[in-house]
N, C-alpha and C positions, 0 to 999 in steps of 0.2 A: 733222638731227633736232631737233625742237622741244624747248625746255626749259621748266621751270616759269616762268622769267622771261619767255619769249616769250608764254606763256599769260596771265600777269599783265598784260603790256603790252597785249595784244589785248583783254582784258576790262576794262581800266582799273581794276585793283585791285592790291593788293600781293601779292607772292609768298606771304606768310603767309596771306592769305585763300584763295589757290588751294590751299595745303596743307590748310587747314581743310575745304575742299570735298572734296578727295581722301580725307582720312582720316576725315571725319565726326566729328571730335573736338570741334567747337565749333559753336554755332548761326550760321547765315548767312542773310541775308534772301533771300527767294525771287527777287527781281529780280537780286541779285548772283549767286546760284546759277545762274540761267538764263544769265547772261552768261558765267560761267566755263565752264559745260558747252558752250555754243556755241563758245567759243574753242578748247576742247579738241578738239571735233569738227572744226572748220575746219582746225586746225593738225596734226591727226593725232597729238596728243601721247600718249605711252605712259609712264605712271608707272614709276619705277625700283623694281623689286621688291627689288633689293639694298638700296636705301636704306631701304625699309620694314622689311626684315628687321633691319637694324641698329638701327632705332628700337624695334621691338616684340619682337625676339628670337624671332619666329615667322615662318618662311618660308612656311608653308602647303604644304610639300613632303613627300611620303611616298615613301620608297624601297622598291622591290620587287626582290628577288633571286630568280631562277628559272632553270631550265634548259629550260623548256618551249618557248621560241620557237625555239631552235636544234636541237631534238630531230631526229635523223635520221629522216626519214619511213620509211626502209627498216627501222628498228629498232623501229618502233611496233607492227608486226604488227597484230593485231586486239584487243589488250588494252586499247585506249583511250588517252586522253591525260589521265591524272589531274591532273598539275600544271597543264596548260593550263586544265582546267575550274576548278581552284582560282583561277587567275589571273583568269579571267572573273568568278568570284564576287567577287573583290577589286575589280575594276573597277566592277561594279554597285554595290557598297557605297560606293565612294569618290565616285561621281557626285553624290550629294546632300549630301556633307559639306563642300563648298567647298574641299577640298584638291586638290592636283595630284599625280598619280601619276607617278613616274619609274621606268621599268622597266629593269633591267640583267640581261642574260642571261649565264650562266656559260659557254656554249658547251660544256657537258658536262664542264667542268674545274673541280672543286671547289677546286683550288689558286688559282683566280682570285678566290674569295670575299673574302679579306682586302683585295685591291686595290679591289674593288667597294664594300666597306664604307667604305674610306678615301675613295673618290671621293664617296660620299654624304655623308660627314662634311664634306668640303670644300664641298659645296653646301648645307650647313646644313639638311639634312632634319630634320624633327621626329621622325620615326619610321621604322623599317624593318620590313618583313615578309619573312621568309625562307621560301621554299616548297621542300619536298623532293618528290621524285618518287614516294616510297613511305613508309609508316609506318616510321620509323627514328630512332635516336639520332644526333645530330650534335654536332660540336664547332666552334664559331665563335669567332673572336677577340673579345676584349672591346671594347666601344664606349664612347664617352663617356657619362657619367651623365645628360647633358642630352638624350640621344636614346633614345627608347623602342624596344624590340625585341620582336617577337612572332614565334613560330615556327608555321608551318602544315604539318601532316602530319608533324611531327617534334618532338623534344624533346631536351633536353641534361641534363647532370648539375649545372647551376647553378640549376635551378628557374626558368629563363626562362619567362615566360608563353607558353603553347602551346595549340594547338587540334589535336585528334587525332580520327581516326575511331574510333567505339566498336565495334571489331571483335568484342569478346566479345558485346555485345548483339546485333549483327547476326547472328552465327552462331546464337546462342541463339534468336532470333526465327524464323530459317529452320527450324531443326530442330523447334522447337515447332509450326510450321505443318505440317510433315510428319507429326508425331505426331498432330496433329488430323485428318489425312486417313487415319488408320489404320495408318500405317507403324510397325513395331517394330524391324526390322533396317535400320539406317540407316548406310551407309558414308560415310566422309569421306576423299576423296583430296585432300590438302592441297598448298599451295605449299611452298617450302623450310622445313624445321623451324627454320632459323636466323633466320627473320623474326619480328619482334614480332607482326605480324598473325597468323601461324600459331599462335603460342603463345596469343594472346588468343582466337582463334576456336576452337581446340581446347578451351579452358576453357569457352567458351559452349556448344559441342556437348555436353560432358559435363554441364554444368549442366542443360540441357534434358532429357537422359536421366534424370538423378537426380530431377528434379522430377516426371517422369512415372512413376517407379518402374521404369525400365528399366535393366538391368545394362550397364555399359560393357564392350565387347569390344574389346581392343586390336588384334585382327586386322582389324577394320573400319576402322581408321585407318591410312592408308598415305601417306607423302610421295610425290608424283608429279611433283616438279619440283625442279631445282637451280638455283643462280644462273647466269644468262646461258648456258643451254645452246643449242646450235645446234638448228635445227628438227628434224632427224632424230633427235637424241638425245632431244628433248622428246617426240616421238611414241613412241619406244621405251619411255621411262620410263612414260608414260601407259598404253600398251598393257599393260605388265607389271603395273602397279598395278591396272588393271581386271581382268586375268586372276586376280590373287591373291584379290580379294574375290569374284569370281563362281564360283571353284572351291572356296570354303569349303563344308564339310558343310551349313551353313545359310546360303546366300547372302543378300545384302541385297535388299530390294524397291525401294530407292531409293539413289542415289549422289549425294552432295554433292561438287562440285568446287571447287577453290580459287579459280577465277575463271571468267568466262564464256568466255574463249578456250579454256581447258582443256575446258570442257563442250562447246563447239562441236566440237572435235576428237573428243571422246568419242562424239558422235552417229554419226560415220562408223565408229569402231571397234566400237561396239555393234552397228550394223547389219551390219557385215561378219561378225559372229558369228551372224547370223540372228535377232537380237532386235528385237522391235517396241517402239517408244517411243510412249506409256508403257505399252502393254499388258503387255509382258514385264518391263520395268524402267523405273522413273521416274528422272528426272535433275533436279538443281538446280544453279545456278551461284552466283556472287558477283560483284558490281560493278553489275549491272543496266546494262551497256553496251548501249544500245538498238540500236546497229547490229548487234549479235549477237542479243540476246534477242527482238527483234521480227521478225527476218527468218528465224530458224530455224523449221523445221516438225517437230514442234509448237513453238510459242513457248516460250521458256525461263523457268521459274520462277527468280527470282534475288533475292538480298538487295541492297538499294540501298547503294552506297558514296557518301555524300553530298558529293562533292568541291566542288561549287559552294557548298554550305552551309558547308563548312569555310572557304572563302575569305571568305565574308560574315561569319562569326563571328570570324575572325581580325581583319578590318578593324574590326568593332564593338569588339572588345577593345582594339585599339590606340587608337581614338578615345577610349575611356573613360580609358585611361591618360594620354592627352594632356590630358584634362580634369581630371586630378588624382585620379582614383579609384585605390584600392589594387589591386595585381595579385592575381589569384586564387591561392590557396595550393596548387592542383593543376591539372593540365591540364584544359581544357574538352573534353569528349567529345561528339561529334556523331553522332547515330543516324539511320538511314534505315529505311524500311518494306521489307517483303518484297513484291515484285511477282509475283503469281501468273501462271503461264503454262499451256500445255497439256501440259507435259512431266512433270507429276506426276499420277499416277492416284490416285483415292480408293479405298481398300480397304474391303471390308465389315467392320463391327465384329463382334467375337465375340458370339455369342448366349448369353445367360444361360439355363441350364436351368430351366424353370418348375417342375419337380418339386422343386427345392430351395428355392424361394422361400417364406419364411414357415413353413418346417417346422423342427421341433426334432429333433435326433438323439436316439435313445433307447438 
């Protein structure tokens, strides 16, 4: 393997001059520059990144910890690959930064995270991005003060800089769009009530109702999922939740589901009850997982969960921290639009009685 001394000898210059060419830290005549570059090309010389790191204290390396790569394909079902989409967003944002991304996969075992962090520290990474597979609180080991850490799709109790989905805003926007189509009885069949996303989305649901002057009916809000159920249990829970809201004295005209996978299963359940979509009942999902929303008939109205944008914003945040900017004092929340589909029917608006307009009671 060629060394800097071999390059210097071939170019007829000193090793110090070669170093100046490599680092660009001092002016060099064009003729000398050309000779050195030609020698580097002929000898196939590769500069030592380790040596550069020791001189500048900057490795140009960013560590990424995720469980997306080793995710069991059989466990994915049709709910999507949220952390993989976040990773793709991170890769896109890193491309133009001049940094090199090192990816370490947990293999689905969170107990491996401390060892992965230690490995990144040994490789002198400048920063680490930790990606969770759903919106949750995490507890990571402390890292050296010279390494910046950003959390994506998760947060901790140490105010570590983090980027989260704006679940409250997403559900608020979805319900608001349904109200705009004339719906007043809006059911919400949620994911597990233990999830941060469920708590935030329920708050957004209630906020949209309050803003429209609609009363909150707790019987219209039913958890329809528990953590890690088998497929049969999931279908049973969903069927029961749908039955509960449809048999109310005043049933809903539209049902919001906790995610698109749940909404997809609901299509079959509702049709098995003889209901037409959206003629008899409207349906909305959450995630905007296009493999589901665009292939269902009718296409599914869904709130976007902006996973790729979360990855991009997390990377941008880390790069700003590396440039010396102060960390934000609260998590960065990323919103997405509501994508309309054919699953939501527009209802006729109430007609104002003309006989009462402009008249005074006597």
